[in-house]
N, C-alpha and C positions, 0 to 999 in steps of 0.2 A: 840470656836470648830470651826466654817465657816471661819475663817481666815487659820487655820490650813488645812484645809480639800481642797481649794479653792488652795492653797500653795503646797498639795500633787497633787492635778490632775494638775497645773498647770508645775510641774515641770517633772509630771508623762509625760505631753503631749511633753514636751522641749529634753524631755529625747526618745523619740520614734523619736523623728522628727532627734536625734545628730543621732539616730544610724543609719537610712536610710540615713543620709545624708554622713555618715561616708561608709556608702557598696556601694553606688552609687557617691560619688567621687571616692573614690578607685577603682573600676572599670573604670572608667573616664581616672582616674591617669596609669591606666597600660595600654589599649589601648590606650593612646595615648603617653605612653613611647616609644612603638616601631612601633604606624601608627601617623606623624603627620597631625591629621585630623582638632582638632583646638588646639588652643592656649590657653587651659586650667589651664596651670603652671606657677603657682602661689606663689614667698618666700614671705609672712609678713614681710612688712622693713621698721622702723621708724627713722633711719637715718636725722639728722639734718646737713646743713651746711650752710654758712654764709658769702654772697656776699657782698659784700663794694660797690653798682654801684651809677650813677645818680641818684637821682631822684628829680622832682620837683612836692607842689601842694600847694590849697588854702584854707583857712579855710573862716565859713561866718563871714564878720565880714570885709573881707578885708586885714585880714593877710595871708601871700606867706610865700611858703619856694621852695628855690632852695638848691643845694648841693649833698650830697654822704650823703647813709643811709646805715646801715648797714642792710640787707636782709636776712629773715633767709628760706633758700629752703631744703621741704622734700619731699621723697618718701614711696611710701605708701606700693607697692609692686616692686618686681622683676620681668622681667620676662626672664627664659631660655630658651634658641632655640639646645644647647647639650647634647648628652643620660648627659649624667655628672653632670650637674647642673639638668637633669629635675629630674634625680633618689634619688638628694640632694629634691626638692623640694617634691617628693614622700615621701619619708621617715622623713619631714616635718610634711606635711600635715597628715602622719600614727601618730608625734608625740601626735600634739595638739590635734586630733581631736580621740585619746584615753584618753586623759587626761581632757577633754568633758567630752566624755562621762561615764568614770567614776565617775568626780564627778559627775555628775546631776540620775546618780545610789546610787552613796550614801545619795543626800537628798530626791532622791522618798522614798529611807531605812530613812531615818530619819524623814522627815514630815509624811511616813508610822506609825509608831511608835508610833507618837506624836500624831495621827488620833486615836489610839486605846488605848490609855490610858484610866484609870476610870477616874482620877481627876489626878491632879498637880503636886503630887506627883509622878507618874506612867512618868510622865518627867525623870526625873533625871535615868538611868538607864545606864551600865556601857558601853552599845548597841551603846545607843546615843549620850553617849560621844566619843569611838572610831570611828563613823561616823564625828561626827563633828573634831576631832582632823586628820585621814585621810582626809576627808576637804581639810585640811590648808593645808596637809601635799604635797598636789595633786597642792596646788595657789601656794607654796612654788616651786616645784619640775619647773612650768610654768616659774615662773615668772623669777629663776635665766634661764633659756634655752630661753627666749626670750633675756635676757641681754645676758644671750654670744654669743649669734647666733648676734645678733646688732654689737657685738664688735670685732667678725668674719670677718662679712663683707664689718663692716666698714671699721676698718683697716687691713686687711689684702687682702681680694679677688676684693675690685672696687678699681677698678685702668683707672687715667688718663679720672676721671666724667670733662666735659668738658658744660658750661655755657654761655651765652652769650660772646664765645669765651675766656671766665678766667676758669680758671685751679681750682676744689673748691674738700677740702675734707669734709667725712663725720663722724660725731661722733655720739656714741650711743645718745636714747633721754633721759634725764637726768629726764624730769616729768613722765617716767614709771615706777622709784624708787617710786615711789607712791605708786605702787602693792605692797610692803616691808608691808606696813601700814593699811590694809585688812588682809596680812600671822599675821602681830601680830595681829589684835582684834581678828583672828582665835582663833589663841594659845593662848587667853587670855579667850575666852567664853569655850573654852574646860577646862583649867585648873577652871575656877571658878564651870563647870557641874562635874570636878573631883569634889571636896569640896565639893561641894551640894548634891554629890554619897556619902559620904564620911560621911559626916554627918547623912545624912539622916539611911546607914546601921548603925553607932555609935546608934542612937536613939532607932530604933529597935533593935539590940542585946541589949541595957540596959533595955527597956523591958520588 
């Protein structure tokens, strides 16, 4: 139970920090939307582009290489400077912050219920199942949203990207698809929880 109480406290602190960040960040975005005080507008972006370029390197022992390599180029964020894209950055921030705050809220409620359970059978209640399922749905929404955002920026909005005098084309980072594995694990955990609840209720009904 100590670990559950620790996680409850941990997620409670994160929940408070996320709300504070949401409020402060939202105010900052709104102010800078109309008054260009500071360049805080950033749109997270993890697209990948490949560039063939000349390279040379040496290995310990005397081996060396000189030739052409395929380099992967990534951009961590996009910084807009027009009103329309600043508005997009504000909306993007609001969506991501809302998903984060709601997810942490559900986790706080979940571990709060677990810490208040008198015995392990008290873990398996329909409210906890609902909280796990809601968390999985939020993560699924966030993952799909992030993928769609990468596709739109990579294939539609990014034009004339130049690096070292060469034109490059960005594509969505496929490594982000691994987030769907976490989504499946959460849905599986929710389904196991539901099965345990049904077995518990059936046992209580039989007794």
